[in-house]
C-alpha positions in Angstrom: 166.9 187.9 164.8 168.3 190.5 162.6 171.9 189.7 163.7 171.3 186.0 162.9 170.1 186.8 159.4 173.2 188.8 158.4 175.7 186.8 160.3 178.6 185.9 157.9 177.6 188.5 155.3 179.4 191.5 156.8 182.5 191.1 154.5 180.3 190.9 151.3 179.2 193.7 149.0 175.7 195.2 149.3 174.7 193.4 146.1 175.9 190.0 147.4 174.2 190.5 150.8 170.9 191.4 149.1 171.2 188.3 146.9 172.0 186.1 149.8 169.0 187.3 151.7 166.7 187.0 148.7 166.2 190.7 148.5 167.2 193.3 145.9 167.4 197.1 145.5 164.2 198.5 144.1 166.0 201.5 142.7 168.4 199.3 140.8 165.6 197.2 139.4 163.9 200.2 138.0 166.9 201.0 135.8 166.8 197.7 134.1 165.7 196.7 130.6 163.1 194.4 129.2 159.4 195.0 129.5 156.3 193.3 130.9 153.2 194.7 129.4 149.6 194.2 130.6 146.8 194.4 128.1 143.1 194.5 129.0 140.7 192.8 126.7 137.3 194.4 126.5 134.2 192.7 125.3 131.5 194.8 123.6 127.8 194.7 124.1 125.3 193.1 121.7 127.7 193.5 118.8 130.1 191.0 120.5 133.1 193.1 119.4 136.3 192.7 121.4 139.3 195.0 121.7 142.7 194.8 123.4 144.1 197.9 125.0 147.4 198.4 126.9 147.0 198.9 130.7 150.6 199.4 131.9 154.2 198.7 130.9 157.0 198.1 133.3 160.8 197.6 132.9 160.8 194.3 134.7 164.2 192.8 134.0 167.6 193.6 132.7 167.3 190.8 130.2 164.6 189.2 128.1 161.7 187.5 129.9 161.8 183.7 129.7 158.7 182.6 131.7 155.5 184.0 133.2 152.8 182.6 135.4 149.6 183.8 137.0 147.1 183.0 139.7 144.0 184.9 140.9 146.1 187.6 142.5 149.7 187.6 141.3 151.7 187.7 138.1 155.3 186.4 138.3 157.9 186.8 135.6 161.2 185.0 135.2 164.2 186.2 133.1 167.7 185.6 131.9 168.8 188.0 134.6 168.2 185.1 137.1 165.4 187.0 139.0 161.7 186.4 139.5 159.6 189.5 139.7 156.2 189.6 141.5 153.3 191.9 140.7 150.2 192.2 142.9 147.3 192.6 140.4 144.8 193.6 143.1 146.8 196.5 144.2 148.4 197.0 140.8 151.9 197.4 142.2 155.3 195.7 142.0 155.4 193.4 145.0 159.1 192.4 145.1 161.6 190.0 143.7 162.9 186.5 144.4 166.6 185.6 144.1 167.3 182.0 144.7 168.4 180.8 141.3 171.8 181.1 139.6 170.9 180.9 135.9 168.0 181.8 133.6 164.6 181.1 135.0 163.1 178.6 132.6 159.7 177.7 134.1 157.2 179.0 136.6 153.9 177.5 137.7 151.4 178.3 140.5 149.4 175.8 142.5 146.3 177.7 143.5 146.9 180.6 145.8 149.3 178.9 148.1 152.5 177.9 146.3 154.7 178.7 143.3 157.3 176.3 141.7 160.2 177.7 139.8 162.9 176.0 137.7 166.1 177.3 136.2 169.3 176.5 134.3 171.0 175.8 137.7 169.0 172.5 137.9 167.1 173.7 140.9 163.3 173.5 141.5 162.3 175.9 144.3 159.0 175.7 146.2 157.7 179.1 147.3 155.0 180.0 149.9 153.0 182.8 148.2 151.8 184.2 151.6 155.2 185.3 152.8 157.1 184.6 149.6 159.7 182.5 151.3 161.5 179.5 149.7 160.2 176.5 151.6 162.5 174.0 149.8 165.2 174.1 147.1 165.6 170.8 145.3 168.5 169.8 143.0 166.2 168.4 140.4 168.4 167.7 137.4 172.1 167.4 136.7 171.6 169.9 133.8 169.0 172.6 133.3 165.4 172.3 134.3 163.6 172.9 131.0 159.9 172.5 132.1 157.8 171.5 135.0 154.1 170.8 135.6 152.0 170.4 138.8 149.3 167.7 139.1 145.8 169.1 139.6 145.8 167.5 143.1 148.9 169.5 144.1 150.5 166.3 145.4 152.7 165.5 142.4 154.9 167.4 140.0 156.7 166.4 136.9 159.9 168.0 135.5 162.2 167.4 132.5 165.8 168.6 132.0 168.8 168.5 129.9 170.0 165.3 131.6 167.6 163.3 129.5 165.4 162.4 132.5 161.7 162.8 133.4 161.3 163.1 137.2 158.2 162.7 139.3 158.2 164.7 142.6 156.3 163.9 145.8 155.3 167.5 146.8 153.9 166.4 150.1 157.3 165.1 151.3 159.4 167.3 148.9 161.4 164.4 147.5 161.9 162.5 144.2 159.4 159.7 143.7 160.4 158.3 140.3 162.9 158.8 137.5 162.4 157.8 133.9 165.3 158.0 131.4 164.5 159.6 128.0 166.3 159.0 124.7 166.5 162.8 124.1 166.1 166.0 126.1 162.5 167.1 126.5 161.7 170.8 126.6 158.0 170.8 127.5 155.9 168.7 130.0 152.3 169.2 130.8 149.5 167.6 132.8 146.0 167.2 131.4 143.2 169.1 133.3 141.9 165.9 134.8 145.3 164.7 135.8 144.8 161.3 134.1 147.5 161.8 131.4 150.5 163.9 130.7 152.6 164.8 127.6 156.3 165.4 127.0 157.6 167.3 124.0 161.0 166.4 122.4 161.8 168.7 119.5 158.8 168.0 117.1 157.4 164.9 118.9 154.7 164.7 121.6 154.6 161.5 123.7 151.3 161.0 125.5 151.4 159.1 128.8 148.8 157.5 131.0 149.2 158.2 134.8 148.1 154.8 135.9 150.6 152.9 133.7 153.3 155.6 133.2 153.7 154.3 129.6 153.3 156.0 126.2 149.9 155.5 124.7 150.4 157.5 121.6 152.8 159.9 119.7 152.1 163.0 117.7 154.7 164.1 115.3 154.8 167.6 113.6 157.0 168.9 110.8 158.5 171.7 112.8 159.9 172.0 116.3 157.1 172.6 118.9 157.3 175.9 120.7 154.1 175.8 122.8 151.4 173.3 123.8 148.2 173.6 125.8 145.3 171.2 126.7 142.0 172.6 125.5 140.1 169.7 127.0 141.2 166.5 128.7 141.7 164.9 125.3 142.4 167.8 122.8 145.7 169.5 122.4 146.6 172.8 120.8 150.1 172.7 119.4 152.2 175.6 117.9 155.5 175.0 116.2 158.2 177.2 114.8 155.8 178.3 112.1 152.6 180.4 111.8 150.2 177.4 112.1 148.2 176.2 115.1 147.0 172.6 115.1 144.4 170.8 117.2 145.1 167.1 117.9 143.1 164.3 119.5 145.1 162.6 122.3 143.0 159.4 121.7 143.5 159.0 118.0 146.6 161.3 117.6 145.0 162.7 114.5 144.9 166.4 113.5 141.4 167.7 114.0 142.0 171.2 112.6 144.8 173.5 111.5 144.8 177.2 110.6 147.2 180.1 110.0 147.2 182.3 113.0 150.1 184.7 112.4 152.5 185.8 109.7 155.5 184.6 111.7 156.3 181.8 114.1 154.2 181.5 117.2 155.9 181.8 120.5 153.2 180.9 123.0 149.6 179.8 123.4 147.2 180.3 126.3 143.7 178.9 126.6 140.9 179.7 129.1 137.1 179.8 129.4 135.1 182.9 130.0 131.3 183.3 130.1 130.8 179.9 128.4 133.3 180.7 125.6 136.5 178.8 125.0 139.1 181.3 124.1 142.6 180.9 122.7 145.3 183.6 122.9 148.4 183.5 120.7 151.6 185.5 120.7 154.0 185.6 117.8 157.4 186.9 117.1 155.8 189.3 114.6 154.7 191.3 117.7 151.0 190.5 117.4 148.7 189.1 120.2 145.5 187.6 118.9 142.4 186.2 120.7 140.3 183.4 119.1 136.9 182.0 119.9 136.8 178.2 119.7 133.5 176.2 119.3 134.2 172.8 120.8 131.1 171.4 119.1 132.6 172.3 115.8 136.3 171.6 116.6 137.1 171.0 112.9 136.1 174.5 112.0 138.6 177.3 112.1 138.3 179.4 115.3 136.9 183.0 114.7 139.3 185.9 115.4 137.9 188.1 118.1 140.6 190.8 118.3 144.3 191.5 117.8 146.9 194.0 118.9 150.3 194.9 117.5 152.6 195.3 120.5 155.5 196.3 118.3 157.7 194.2 120.5 159.6 190.9 120.4 157.3 188.6 122.3 158.8 185.7 124.3 156.0 184.4 126.5 152.4 185.0 127.3 149.9 184.4 130.2 146.3 185.6 130.8 145.3 186.9 134.2 141.6 186.7 135.0 140.0 189.1 137.4 138.0 186.5 139.4 136.7 189.1 141.9 135.2 191.2 139.1 133.8 188.1 137.4 132.1 187.0 140.6 130.7 190.5 141.1 129.3 190.4 137.5 127.8 187.0 138.1 126.2 188.2 141.3 124.8 191.2 139.5 123.4 189.0 136.8 121.9 186.7 139.4 120.3 189.8 141.1 118.9 191.0 137.8 117.5 187.5 136.9 115.9 187.3 140.3 114.3 190.7 139.8 113.1 189.4 136.4 111.6 186.3 138.0 109.0 188.3 140.0 106.9 189.2 136.9 107.3 185.6 135.7 106.0 184.4 139.1 103.0 186.8 138.9 102.2 185.7 135.4 102.4 182.0 136.4 100.1 182.5 139.3 97.6 184.5 137.1 97.5 181.9 134.3 97.5 179.1 136.9 94.4 180.6 138.5 92.7 181.0 135.2 93.5 177.4 134.2 92.1 176.2 137.6 88.9 178.2 137.2 88.4 176.9 133.6 88.8 173.3 134.8 86.3 173.9 137.5 83.8 175.4 135.0 84.3 172.3 132.7 83.6 170.0 135.6 80.3 171.8 136.3 79.3 172.3 132.7 81.2 170.3 129.9 80.0 172.8 127.3 81.6 175.8 129.1 85.0 175.5 127.4 85.8 179.2 126.5 87.9 180.2 129.5 90.0 177.1 129.3 90.4 177.5 125.5 91.5 181.1 125.8 93.9 180.4 128.6 95.5 177.4 126.9 95.7 179.3 123.6 97.4 182.3 125.1 99.9 180.2 127.1 100.8 178.1 124.0 101.4 181.3 122.0 103.5 183.1 124.7 105.6 180.0 125.7 105.9 178.9 122.1 107.5 182.2 121.2 109.8 182.0 124.3 110.8 178.4 123.3 111.6 179.6 119.7 113.9 182.3 120.9 115.7 180.4 123.7 115.7 176.9 122.1 115.3 175.5 125.7 112.7 172.8 126.2 112.5 173.4 130.0 110.2 175.0 130.9 109.0 177.1 127.9 108.9 174.2 125.4 107.1 171.8 127.9 104.4 174.4 128.8 103.9 175.3 125.2 103.4 171.7 124.2 101.0 170.9 127.0 98.9 174.0 126.3 98.8 173.2 122.6 97.5 169.7 123.5 94.9 171.2 125.7 93.8 173.5 122.8 93.5 170.5 120.5 91.4 168.6 123.1 89.0 171.5 123.6 88.7 172.0 119.8 87.7 168.4 119.4 85.0 168.9 122.1 83.6 171.8 120.1 83.5 169.6 116.9 81.8 166.8 118.8 78.8 169.1 119.9 77.1 169.4 116.4 77.4 165.6 115.9 75.7 164.9 119.2 72.9 167.3 118.3 
């Protein structure tokens, strides 16, 4: 098997043989230039303060980074040095390198935990198996460069745009081209919506919005400056950054600007959005070297997002991604569930206690209609306790409902007390 792998390579240099086999010298990589830096964002306690602290920095490439992608385990980076570097975030180690392209790596995107797609200036799209990190298929996607690609949420389709003025749809199940659409100009960004019902292309300062079922343009958004980054916040809201310091939110349905705010002192290079603990967060990177994290309230989309934290990297930033530690998040959620289950034991005991008192009070009322005191005290206590809980949580179920029913019971018993003197 080993002889078959190197057959025909014996007259080539070590560097050429390693490139041909998709391998590379670890020692040589360590001598190379540009950096990948990982920052941890830390959320405070009750004060809700956030901070960003550097975790590690690595000389990843010999040229500037041009693309980065993440899944729940790996971070991959692409560069102008034609290589893709892999980092195992669970083990916190450099995992290896991929050398299949001849040209700058322009785009990278994972599909779940199983596959990675890469595009480059050589016009190729490569499909990688992330278990063994082998190239399953190499497709000559465009006559010019591949400028951007995006995978449908189903994993069955992918879209790509290139410098040959075409938008191509790929059948990933069969690994072939499914549809080609000619564009008037070269597009440099393409992106699926989270629900996969629409997609957008970016040509200079113009965003064309397409419907999947018709493959036709349903609306166009035009900005003053060239668009450098674009993300879907929801299925119908876009965050757009151009070659300036402003971030704008647009509606895909009306194509109107919902909100805009100054995020940096210099032009914005990349945006990333994600949801964590019920909060919608936006992370921005600028050529001024700053990374900033913002909290977005979707119910108040027209309000400017609040700045949670920022860090000055003192570097020339080119691309950005956020890796979420899903394992730790699941552990935190299980700990919270265990804590809440422990807290439910006293609630269960209190419910049984008050339920028993309410039952005894009802029995006394059935035997003697004038014996209302136990029921009155029980209902009054419940209405006070659950009313306070409802006021603090603002949740109708179950605190608000129990407080309301208990209050009605207190009113009914109070009326009975008022009726006694009149009957006498």
